[in-house]
N, C-alpha and C positions, 0 to 999 in steps of 0.2 A: 471153346472147341478148337479154335485156330491155334491158340497157345499150346494146347496139348498135342496137336498134329505136328507142330513145329518142333516140339520136344522129341517126338518119335523120329522125325527126319534128322535132327541133330545126332541122335543115338546111332542111326544107321551110318551117317557120314563119318562119325568118330570110329566106328568099327572098320570101315573101308580104309580110313586113313592109317589105322593100326596095321592091317594086313598088306597094305600096298607096298611098303618098302621091302618086305620080305619077298614078295612076288617079283618085284623089279630086280632085286639082287640075284635071284635064281635065274631069271631070263638073261640078264646081262652076262652072268657067268657062263651060261650055255651058249650064248651068241658070240662070245669072243673067240676068235681063231688063233691058232698057234702062230707065232711070229715067223715070218719068212726069213730064210737064212740069207745073210748078206753075201753077195758074190765075193768069191776069193780074189784077192789081189794077184793078178798075173802081170807079168811083164809083157807089155804090148810092144810088138815089133813095129817097125816102120811100115805104115800102110800107104797104099796109093789113094788117089782121090775117089775112085769108084768104090773101092772097099770102104772108105770112109762114109760115103753117102749110104752105102748099103747098111753099114753099121748104125748110122743115125736112124735110118728107116726102121731097122729091127728094134732099136731101143724105144722108138715111139710106139711101135705096135705092142712091144712088151709093156710099156707103161699104160697103154690103153687096156690091155688085158688085165693088168693088175687093178686098174680103176674099176673096170666092170666087175671083177671078182670081189673087190671090196664093197661095191654097191650091192651086189647080190647077197653077200654075207650080212651086211647091215639090214637089208630088207628081210632076210630070213630070220635074223635075230629079233627084229620088231614083230614079225608074225608069231614067232614062238612066245614072245613076251605077252602079246595079245591073247594068244590061246591060253597061256597059263592064267592070265587075269580072268578070262571067261570061265576057265575051269574052276578057279577059286570062288568066283561069284556064284556059279551054278552050284557049287558045293555048299556055300553059305546061304543061298536063296530060301530053301525050306525053313531053315532056322529063323531067318529074318521074317519070313511070312508068319511063322507061328508066333514069334514075339510081337509082330505087328498086329495080328489078330487079337492076341491077348491084351495088348495095350488099347486097341480100338474098343474091345469089349469093356475094359475098365473105364475108358473115357466116355463110352456111350451111357454106361450105368451112372457115372457121375453127372453126366449131362442131363440124364432123365431125372435124377434126384434133385439137381440144381434147378431144373425147370419146374419141377413140382414145388420145391420150396419157393421159387420166385412167384409161381402162381398163387401159393398160399399167402405169401407176403403181399402180392398184388391184391388178393381178396381182402386181406386185413387193411391194406392201404385204401382200397375202394370203400370198405366199410367206414374207415376213419374219414375218408373224403366225404362220404354220404353224411356222416354225422356232422362234420365241419360245415358241409354245404347246407344241411338243415339248420344248424346253428346260425350260419351266415344269413340264411333266408329269414329265420326268426328275428335275428338282430336287425336285418334290413327292414323288416316289417315293423319291429319295435321302433327303429329310428324314424321310419316314415310316420308312424303314429305319434312319435315324440315330436317330430318336426311339425306335423299337423297340429298337435296340441299346443306346441309353442307359438305357432303362427296364430292359432285361435287365441291364446293367451295375450299375444302381442296386439292383435286386433282389439281384444277386450280392454287391454291396458290403454291402447290408443283412444278407444271410445271413451274410456273413463277419463282420460286426460282431456279430451275434448269437452266432455261433460263438466269436468272440474274447471276448465278454462271458461266455459260458458257460465258456470255458476260464479266463478270469480268476477266475470264481466258484469253478471247481473248483480252480484253483491257490490261491486264498485259503483255501478249506476245507482243502486239503491242507497249506498253510502253517500254518494254525491246528492242524491235527492234529499236524503236525511239532512245533510249538511246545509243544503240550500233552505230546506224547511226550517232547520234550527236557526240559521241566520235571519230568516224572515220573521220567525217567532221572536227572536231576540229583539229585532227592530220594532216589531209590533208591541212587544212588552215595554221597550224604552219609550216608544211613542205614548203608549197608555200611561206609563209612569209620569212622563212629562205633562200629559194632559191632566192626570190626576194631581200632579203638583200644582199645575195652574189652577185647577178647580179648588184645590186645597187653599192656595193663596187667596183666590177670590172669596172663598168662604171665610178664611181667617180675616181678610180686610173687611168683609161685611159684618163679621162678628165683632171686630174691633170697632167699627164705625157705629154699629148699633149699641155697642157697649159704651162708647163715648157719648152718644146721644142719650142713652139711658142715664149715664152718670150726670150729664148736664141737666137733664130733666129732674133727676133726683135732687141734685144740688138746688136747682130752682124751687123745687117743691119744698125742700128743707128750709130754704131762705123765706119763702112765703109763709110756711108754718111758723118759722121764728118771728116773722113780722106779725103774724096773727096773734101769736102768743104775747108778744110785746104789747100789741094794741089792747088785748084783753087785760094784760097786767096794768097797762096805763089807765084804762077805763076803771079798773077796780081801784087803782090808787086815786084816781080822780074822784070816784064816788066816795071813797073813804075820806078823802080830803074834804069833799063837800059836806059830808055828813059830820066829820070829826071837828072841822075847823070852821068856825063861823066868823072868824075875824078876818079882817081885810088883808092882814099880812099873809094869812094863809092863802087868800085868793091871789095875792100878788105872786107868792111863791109857786102857786099852781100855774099861773100864767107863765112864770119864768121857766118852770119845769116843762110846761107844754111847748114853749118855744124851743127849749133844749131838745125835747123829744122829737119835735118836728124836724129840727136841724139834724139830729141823729138819724132819724128815719130817712131823711133825704140822702144823708151820707151813706147809710146802708143800701139804699136803692142804687146810688151811684156805684158803690162797690160791687153790687150784684150785677149791674150792667157791665162793668169793666170785666168781671170774671166771665160773664157770658161771652163778651166780645173776644176775650183771650181764648176761651175754649173753642169758639167758632174759628178763630185764626189758626189754632193748633190743628183743628180738624181739617181746614183747607190745606194746611201744610202737609199733614199726613196723607191726604187724598192726592195731592200733587206728587208727593214722594212715591206713594203706592202705584200711581199711574205710570211714573217714570220706570219704577222697577218692573212693573208688569210689562211695559213696552220692551224693556231690556230682555226680560225672560222670553217674551214672544219672539224677539229677534234671534236670541240664542237658540231657542228651540227650533226656529225655522232654519237657521244655519246648520244645526245638528241634523235636522231632518234632510236637508239638501246633501250634506256629506254622506249620510247613511244611504240615501238613494243612489248617490254616485258610486259608493262602495258596492252596493247591490248590483248596479249595472256592470261594474268591473268584474265582480265575482261571477255574474251570470255569463258575461263573455268568456272569462276564463274557463268556467265550467263547460260551456258549449265547445270551446276549442279542445279542452282536454277530453271531452266525451267523443268528439269527432276523431281525435288521435287514437283514442282507445278503440273505437269502432274500426278504424282503418287497420290498427295493429291486429286486432282480433280477426278481422277479415283475412289479413295476410297469413296469420298463423293458421287459420282454418284452412286456407288454400294450400299452405305447405303440408299440413297434416293430411289432408286429402290426397295430395300428390304422393307423400310418403306411403300412405296406406295403399294407393294404386300401385306404387313401385313394389312395395312388399308383397302385395297380392300377386302381382305378375311374376316376381321372383319365386315366391312360394309355389305358384302354380307351375312354373317351369321346372322347379326342383321336384315337385310332386310327380309331374309327368315323366321326368327322367328316371326318378326312383321307381315309378310304376313300370316303365319300359324295362329298366334293369332287373327289377324283381320278376317281371314276366319272362325275361330271358333266362334268368337263373332258375326260375321254376321249371321252364321247359327242359333246361339242361339236367336239372335234378330228376325230372320225370323220365328223361331218356336214360340217365345212368341207373335209375331205379328199375326201369324195364329191362336194361341189359343185365344188371346183377340180380334180378328177381329169381331166375332160375337157380343161379348159384346159391343164393341164400336159402332158397327152399330146401335144396339138398343138405346144406349145412344145418339148417334148422331141424330137418328130420333126423340127422345124426345127433344133434344135440338133444332132441327129444328122447331118442332111444337111450342116450347116455343118462339123461336125467331120470328116465323111467327105471333104468337099472339101479341108479344111485338111490332112487326112492324106495325100490324094493329092498335094497340093502339096508337102508336106514329103518324101514319098517321092521325088518327082521331084528335089527339091533334093539328097537324100541320094544318089541315083543319079548325079547330075551331079558331086557332090563325090567319090564313089568313083571315077568315071572319071578325074577330075582327079588324085586321089591316086594312082591306079595309073599314070597317065602320069608324074607326078612321081617315083614310086618307081622306075620303070623307067629314067628319066633318071638318078636317083641311083645306081642299080646300075651303069649303063653308065659314069658318071663314076668310081665307085669301082674298077671293073675297069680303066679306063684308068689311073688313078693307081697301082693295083697293078702293072700292067705297067711303067710308067715307073720305079717304085721298084725293081722286080726288075732291070730293065735297068741302072739306075744302080749297084745293088749288085753285079751281075755284072762291070761294068766296073771297079769300085773295089776289090774284095776278091778273095781267092784262091778256088780251087775248093772247098775244104772249107767255108768260111764261108757261101757262098751256098746250099749244100744245107741247112745248119741253118736259115738264114733262111727259105728256101722252106718247109721243113717247119713252122716256127713260124707263118708267115703263113697257110699252108694250114689249120693248126689253128685260127687265130684267125678265119678267114673261112668256115669250114664251117658248115653249118646242120643237122648231125646232132643226135642226141639228147643230152641234158645229160650223162648218165654217161659216154658215149664221149668227149665233148670233155674232160671233167674228167680221165678216165683218161689221155688223150693228153697233156694239160697236166702231169699228175703225172709221167709218164714223162719228158717233156722237162725238167721241173724237176729231176728226179733226175739226168738226164744232164748238165745244166748244172753240177752240183756238181763241184768239182775232184776228180780221181782221186787218192785217198790210200789207200794199202794198208798204212798204218802200224799199224792196229788191226783186230781181228776184229769181226764183227757184234755179238757179245754186249757187247764193250767199247764199241762205239758206242751200244748201247741203254742201257748203264749211264750213259754220258756224257750222253745225252739225258734220262734220268731225273733226273740231278743238275741239269741245266739247267732242267728242267721244275719241279723243286722250288724253284729259285731265280727262277721266273717269267720266265726268258729264253727265251720261246717260239720266237722266230725261230731262235736258235742250237740249241734242241732239235730243231726241224724238220730243220735241216741235218744234225744227227747221225743222226736217224732215216732221212733220205734215204740217208746212207752205209750204214747198216745194211741197208736193203731193197735197195740196189744190190749189196752183197756177198752177201746171202742173200735173194733175192726171193721164195722159196717158203716163208718163215716168216711166219705170220700175226700174231705178237705185235708186231713192229715196225710193221706196218701199222696195227694197232689203236692203239698209242701215238701214232703220227703223226696219226691221226684225232682223237684226244683233244686233242692240242696244237693242231690246226687249229680245233677247236671252241672252244678258249679264245680264239683270235683272231677268233671269229665268222665264220670261213670255212667255213660249214656245208656248202656244196656239195662243196668239196675234202675235207672230213672224211667225208662220205657216200661219196665215191669211195674213200677209204682203207678204210672199213669194208666196202665191197663187195669190195675186193681181199682183205681178210682172210677174208671169208665165202666167197669163191670158192676160197681155199686150204683152208678148214676150214668146211664148211657148217653144222656143229653148234656153231659158236663162239658160246656164249651171250652173253658180254660184248659182242661185236661187234654182235649183234642188238639188245641193249638200248641201246647208245650210238648205233646208227644211228636207233633210234626217237626218242631224245632230240634228235638233230640235225634230223630231220623235224619234231618238235614245235616247235623254235625257228624253223623256216621256216613255221609255221602249216599245214603239210601233214599234217593229222591222220589222214587215212585211211592214208597210207603209214606214219605213226608207229604206228597201231594194228596194221597188218600185221606190223611189226618186233616189237612187244611181244608179239603173239600167238604169233609163232614162237619167241620167247625162252621163253614159258611152256610151249610144247610141248616145248622141249628140256630145260628144268629146271622141272618143275611146282611145286616147293617154294620158289621164289623170290618172296618177298613184294613186293620192290621192283618186279619185272617186272609182277606182278598189279596193283600200285598204278598204275604208269604206263600199263598197258593200260586200267584204269578211267578215268584222267584224259583219255586220248585219246578214249574213248567219251563222256565228259562234254562235251568240246569239240565232238563230233559230235551232241550232244544225244540220245544213245541212252542214256537214264538207267537203264532196266531192266537192260540188259546191263552197264552200269557197276556197278550194285549187285552183280551176280554176281562181277565181278572184285574189288571191295572186300571182299566176304564171304570170298572165297578168300584174299585177302591177310591178313585178320584171323585166318584159321585158322593161318597160319604165323607171324604176328607180332602177337599180340593186345595188346601193350603199346605199340603205336605211336601217338602222339597225332595224327600227320599222317594216318594211315589213317582213324582215327575221325573226324577233322575232315572229310575228303573224303567219308566215308560219310554224315555228317550233312548236308553241302551237297547231296549228290545226293538225299537224302530230302526236303529243302526243295524241290528242283526238281520232285519227284514229288507235292508237296502233303501229305506225311506229316510234319507239323510236330512232333507229340509225339515220334515216334521220332527225329526229327532233334535235338530238344533233349536227349534221352537220350544220343545219340551225342556231342554237344558236351560234355555233362557228363562222359562217360567220358574224353574227350580231356583235359579239365581236371583230372580226378582223377589221371591219369597224369602230367601236366605242368601245374601250376597257373598258370604264366606263359606259356601258349601263346596268343599274341595273335590268331592266325587263328581259333581256336575261339571266342574271345570276339566277334570281329567277325561271323562267320557266325551265331552265336547271336543277336546283336543284330538282324541282318537278318531272321532267322526271327521274332523278337518283333515287329519292325516290320510284317511281312506279316500277323501276327495282330492288329495294332493294339493291342498291349500296350505303350503308350508309355512307362510308367515303367520297366518291365524292359528295354526296348529301350535307352533312354537310359543306364540304369545300366551295362548290359553294354558298350555302345559306348564309354562313358567309360573302362572298364577296358581295352578294347582300345586306345584312343588313348594311355592312359598307358603301356602296354607297348610300343606302336609308333606314334609320331606320324604315320606315313605314312597310316594309316587315316583321318585327318581329311580328307585330300583325296579318298580313295576314297569315303568316305560322302557327300561333297557332290555326287558325280555318279552315285552308285549308284541305279538305279531301284528297288531293293528298299526303300529308305527314302522313297519318294514319299508314302506314306500319312501319314508324320509329318514331312514336309519343311516344312510350315507351322507346326510347333510352335516357339515362341520359344526354348525350351530347346535344341532340336536345332540351330537356327541359331546360337545362341551357342556351343554345343559345337563345331560345325564351323568357326566363324569365329574361334575363339580363337587 
């Protein structure tokens, strides 16, 4: 506003500066007087002194009069100039006022527009400020929560560290106790071995001594036996000599031999006595040697025992000193940890209090700003609502127009299709025989009807079966066996042809209909498969397998409510089928009915408790219910049963990610990806990993 007023004043000053020289020139021209004629030069006669004085006085008066006259003329000229200026100003004043009013009006309008725009911009700025303030408040709250969570995590980690250090101390003390016990056991075993060696030496010495005594006794007995034998031999010889020889020479020889025998006998006795003495001497020598060796062994054992006891005492002293040092170190570390915990707790409490105060202040400011701008927002919101209502009405009108146009186009297309149908039928009637048009008409009618899907599918099934060539070479069972063989060879089209022949020959048998549906399911023709299952159920309403496979087909079509109905019927027919209960629970999970799904999974576990898949799905449903600890237990149970079950690792990693346990989540996810690389792509788009998606390690793991 000030800049625009200054522009107006500058314009007025420029106009006055333009007109001022003109006015001044006019005033100056009018104010200038005609030049006074110069007095004529006359010859002055010789004057007297009195006359000269009078002349001087007259000249002075004349000069004064001229001065006054010139002053009057200058004052008059100034007044005329001022009057001319005022006249010009007065003549230009209405024009200046009009111009001024016009400029003021323009300036005021611009000022109003500018203020309105500024107010609108201010409203937008306020709205943006409110949004930013809200975001700041939310960020502050999130930061406070994060700080609180981090402080809790730090306290938990410190507690874990203290626990680990205590466990380390306990393990070290236990290891020292074990070392001490091992050393003592070693010493005891060595002592026992030395004692056993001593006992063995004593037993060996006793055994050898007894053996020597036995050998000496044996030799003595042998010698006595030999002596007895010799005596008996000699007596026999003597008797023989007495009986056979009656001569004196014989008696003399006998006496000589007797003397010789006695001498020999005495020699033998002396030799036996010498041998006995020798053996006794050797025994005494052995006993003395053994006694010396035994004494040496005892001395050696005693010295070893003393050395071992000395080592034990030294080890015990070292152990006690080391244990005391460890206890002092542990006590100091514990005090330091407690002090750091207290410092962290005080700092976190101070930070939390500051954050709470700051958050409270910002909250009050936000509330004040919201209260101030509430009225403005309500008016703007009402205007927006009115605009939105108008746009809604306009869009609805457009939609109605489009609907009418679409209906007209659809009716035209239907008429065109009907005409083309009639033309095709007429051409077919003219070109083919009477039997072919009937089949074509029936097929065209089946294709063009708008009845329900199962009826259409059933009619197509019947026509497809009728289109098969009539071959009465095999029975229905043989066709079923042929279809089974083709199914095992993955020749599904040929298998369907065989099952069609079977149901054509024996249409009231449910088994071929079931197998036909299974084969159609392998070809992903799920609607045709459901039609076959319906036919089997129609023939046998309590056909358990048909209900189960029907539910699987509906599940593949993402029609989970119909799938649940089929699995529910299967569990009613056969309540002890764990697979049916599992599929029932999976359909309920797809319908987000997690409580009912838990009932199904628990029922499945009653009949099949060692199934890793059931435990995995059980854990996944617990995660959806927010029962994370129970879910982890279920995943662990699945991995106990099957340690390489990748799905359990993946779901367990997702559960850890929801709990913000980053390390465990990344480790478990890495195990899942190693077992099944497909989970790398799944984890990249899985919402359960959003809390750790910004982690660099997660991005590297997913991007590898």
